[in-house]
N, C-alpha and C positions, 0 to 999 in steps of 0.2 A: 324175630328179626329186628325188631326195635333195641331190643338188647345191644345185638350183633352193631347196627349201626354205629352205635354209640360206642364201641371198642374204641380205644386207640389205633393210630398209624405206629409203628413200632420203626423207628429210626435207628443205626448205629453207623458211630464211624470209629476211629484210630483215637480222637480227642476232641478238639472243640471245631475244625473244619467243619464238619457238618450239621452244625449250626445255620451254615449260609441256606440249607436246606432247609431249615425250621424257620428261618426267616422268610424263606416264601411260601411257606406253608401257612404262617400267621397273615401274610399277605394277601394269597389267592384262597387260597379256602378256612378262612378263620374258625370257621366251626367247627373243626376236627380237635378232638384233642391225641396228644403226643406221648410218649414212653420212647425218651433217647436214653440212647445207652451209649458210653464213651469211652474206649476200651485204652485209657490213660495209663492203665498196665504195662502197654506193650507197643506205646506209640514212639518214635516214628514207624508206619508198619511197612517202608518202601523198599527198605534193606533186607527185612527178612524173608526167609525160604518160604517158596510160592505154597508149600503142604502145610507149614506151620497157618500161615495165612488162613489158608483153608479151613483148617480144624476152629480158628479163631471162629471165623465167621458163622461155622456151623453152631457153634457152642451160644454164641449170641443170639442167633436166631430162633435156637430151642426156646432159650430164656423167654425172648419177647413173646414167644407163641403160645409159652406156659403162661404168661399176663396176660392171656386174653385179645393180643391187635388181631386187627381185621388184616392188616395190611405191613407187610416188611418193606422198609424202604432202604436199601442200600446206600448210604450218604457217604461213599467213599469209592474212589475210583478205582484205588489197589482192589479191594475186597470185589468190587462187580466186576474188576477184570479176570479176576483169578478163582472167583467162586460164586456166580452168577448161574452158572448152570446145573451147580453142585447142589444151592439150594434149593430152586426150582424143582430139583428131581426129591427130594427129600423132604420137601414141605408141602402139604397140601393150602396152601392161602396165596394170593396175588403176592409178587415181587417185585418190586421195581428196580432198578436199576441207573447211576448216572451217566453212563457211557452212548446208550442209541441214541437218547435226548440230545445229547451234545453233538452228536455226526450229524444229525437229522438237521440240527440248525446252523451249523457250521457250512455244510453243502448250501442251503439256503441262502446264507447270506456271504460267500465268496463269488467274487466277480471274476477272478484270474484263474481259477481250482488252483489257488497255490498256500496251503492251510499248515499253518503251524500246529504243534501238538506239545504243550510242557505236560512233566506230570512227576511221580517218585519212578526211584529205577525199577521197581516192580511193573509199574505199568506199563512204562516205555518200552519195558524188555518183552514185554507181553504181545505187541507188535496190534492188540486187538484193538486201538484205535487206526493205526495206518489201515489194517485189513477193512474194517468196516466203511472207512470212508472209500476204500479204494472199491470196494465189491459193491458202494452204493452209485460210484461216480468214477470208472477206470481211467478217464484223464486227470483223475485228481493228481498235482503232486503234493504229498505229503511229506513234511521235515516237524523230527521228533526230538526233544532235549531234554532229559530228567534233569530235574534239578532240586539234588536231593537237601541243599539248604533254607528251603523255601518254609517245610512245615515245622523246624524247630523255630525259625523266628518268629512265624504264628503263635505256634504254641507257647513263647517265652515273652510273648505282646509287642515284638520287635517290628512293625510293622511301618515305620516311617523313619527317617534319617538319614543320615547322606552313606553311613556304611550298610544300610537296608540298599538303597539305590546302587551302591556300588556290585553289589552280591548280584542283585536283579538283571542289572546290567552285561554282566559277564555272564549269566547263566543265559542271556537273550539273544547275547550276540551273534553266537552261530546261527541263528534264525533269520534275525535282521536282514542277514548277508544274502537270504535265500528269496529275497521280495516277497515273502509273504504277504497277503492280504488279509488273513482272516488266524485267527491264534483262539486254541481251546483252551480253557484252564482244564486241564485235566488231572484237577485233584480238588477237592472241595474247599483246602484252607486255601487254595491260591488267593478266591475273591477279595479276600482281608488283606491282599498286597494288590489289590488292582487301582489303585490309585497311581504308589508307586510303576507298576508296570505298565499302565496308562502312559505316565510323564516320561517313561525311558523308551516306550516304544513309538509314540505320538498320536497324531490324532486320526490318522489314514490307515491304521489297521483295526478291524472288527474285532472286538474281545469277545468270545463264548463264555456264557457263564452255565456250567451245564444245570445248576441249580433251579436256575428259572423254567426251565426246559423240563426239565425231573419232576416237578410239583405240577406243572401241566399237563403232563403227561397222568400224572398221581391223579388229577382232577376229572380227567376223563377216563380212568379205570374206576374210581367210584362212581361216577357217574351210567357208566355199563352194567354195571354188579348192581349198580341200586344200594348203593351204602354208604350213601352222604350222610352223615350225622343231621339229626334233628333237633337236637338241643340245642339252648343258647347258652349254655357254661361249660363250655372245654375246658380241661383239664391236662395240664404239663407237668411233667415228672420226669426227673434226671436223675441217670444212677452213672456211675463211673467206677471201673474197677482200681482205681488206685486216688489218692488227692483228694477227693471229693471237696474239701474248702478253697482247693486250688483250681478246680474247674471251675466250681461258682463262681471266685472272684474275675477269673478270665472269661467264662464265658458271658458272663452278665454283663461286661464292659462291650463284648463283641456282637451280640444280641441287641443292645440298649436296654434289655431290663432285667429284673432281678430274677434268677434261676428259681430263688428258695433253696428250700433242701435238698443238697443232695445226697442220696445214699450211696453208700461205699457196695458194690454187689463186685464178688468174685467167682468167676467163674470155672 
C-alpha cells in the first residue's frame, strides 16, 4: 500500500496548458509526484475529429497506467468533454476531469446566473459545459464561445501584447454583449492568458480557472482513498510526443521552474 501511495499522479494535455493543473498540484498537494504527458505532436486538439481525440486519450491513459500512476488527471477540457466516460469504463483507477469542478465553482460564484464559457471548438460543440451548468441550475443562462486562436497563442508564448489583446477582445466581445457576470476558462491553456482576459473583460466579471477546483477535487479523492503520498521527496517527470526540447523551454517559463529532462514518447 505504501508503494501505491508514493506512485505518481498521471496528468495529460495536448501541450503546455495542463501545466496550469501541475502548478496547482505543486501549490495544493506538494507531496505528490507527477508524470506529465504532453501530446505536442497533435496540438491543438480543438479542431480535430472527436473519435481521433478519444483514441489519443485512451493511448495516453494506457501509457500512464503502465507507468504505475495511481490516478489520472485529464488536464484538458477537450479530452474531458469527449473521453472522460470512455476512460472511466476502460481503466480501473480514479480518473479526474477538469469540467465538473469548474461547473460547480461557477454556479457558486455567479450572482445573476449569467455564465460565459470559452473553450476549443471541440469542447464548445460538445455542449458539455452548457448541459452540466443547466442540469445543476435550470435557470442558468449559459453563453458559450469557441476561441480557436487562444491555444496557438499560448503554445507559441504570445501571452501579452497588443496583437494578443486584440485577438482576445474579438473572441470575447459576443459574450460581453450578453451581460455575463462569470466566465469559465474552459481550456487549461487559457489561464496563461488570464491577465489579458481580465484586462479585456474588466474586474466586474469573475473568472473561473477550473485547474484550481480540479486539484482541490484530486486532494479530496486522495484523502477518500487513503492514497496521499507520505514521502518527502516527490519526483516530477515530463514527456512529450514531439519536440521535447521546445516543450521544456516553453513549459519551464510557464511553470516558473526548470522542467528538467523531457523525454520523447510516441504512442
